[in-house]
C-alpha positions in Angstrom: 120.6 82.2 128.6 121.6 85.8 127.8 122.1 86.8 124.1 124.7 89.5 123.7 124.9 89.5 119.9 122.3 88.6 117.3 122.7 88.2 113.5 119.7 87.4 111.4 119.8 87.2 107.6 116.2 86.9 106.5 116.6 88.5 103.1 114.4 87.4 100.3 112.0 85.5 102.5 108.6 87.1 101.7 108.3 88.6 105.2 105.4 90.9 105.5 104.0 93.2 108.2 102.7 90.3 110.3 106.1 88.5 110.1 107.8 91.8 111.1 105.4 92.0 114.1 106.4 88.6 115.3 110.1 89.3 114.8 109.7 92.6 116.7 108.0 90.8 119.6 110.9 88.3 119.7 113.6 90.9 119.5 111.9 92.9 122.3 112.7 90.0 124.7 116.4 90.4 124.1 116.7 93.3 126.5 120.4 92.6 127.3 121.6 92.4 123.6 124.4 94.8 122.8 124.9 94.1 119.0 122.1 93.6 116.5 122.6 92.8 112.8 119.3 92.3 110.9 119.1 91.8 107.1 115.6 92.1 105.9 116.4 93.1 102.3 113.9 92.1 99.5 110.8 91.4 101.6 107.4 93.0 101.8 107.7 95.1 105.0 105.7 98.3 104.9 105.4 101.2 107.4 103.3 99.1 109.7 105.9 96.3 109.8 108.7 98.8 110.4 106.8 100.2 113.4 106.6 96.7 114.9 110.4 96.2 114.3 111.2 99.6 115.7 109.2 99.0 118.8 110.8 95.7 119.4 114.3 97.1 118.9 113.7 100.1 121.1 113.2 97.7 124.1 116.8 96.6 123.8 118.1 99.1 126.3 121.7 97.8 126.2 122.1 98.1 122.4 125.4 99.7 121.4 125.6 98.6 117.7 122.9 98.1 115.1 123.1 97.2 111.5 119.6 97.2 109.9 119.3 96.4 106.2 115.8 97.1 104.7 116.3 97.8 101.0 113.7 96.6 98.5 110.8 96.6 100.9 107.6 98.8 100.9 108.8 101.3 103.6 107.6 104.8 102.8 108.5 108.2 104.3 106.2 107.7 107.3 107.9 104.4 108.1 111.3 105.8 107.7 110.4 108.8 109.9 109.0 106.5 112.6 112.2 104.4 112.6 114.4 107.5 112.8 112.4 108.8 115.8 112.9 105.5 117.6 116.7 105.7 117.4 
């Protein structure tokens, strides 16, 4: 089965860097996805977790549209810079 669009609302779920790592690994397998909407507001993702997510998302070579919500996490300037460099 090929997934073209993915929407995940995982806001306020206590997701930390390890959870973000597993999510990034899963997302990285969706290589044909064209639209990605991820809501990770109000979790505990830091710069390490955002690196995992960024690496996973960067494997989605067919991605045309992305909506990534990350407010109220623990992402600092380094994490934001890394994410910006990935996209």
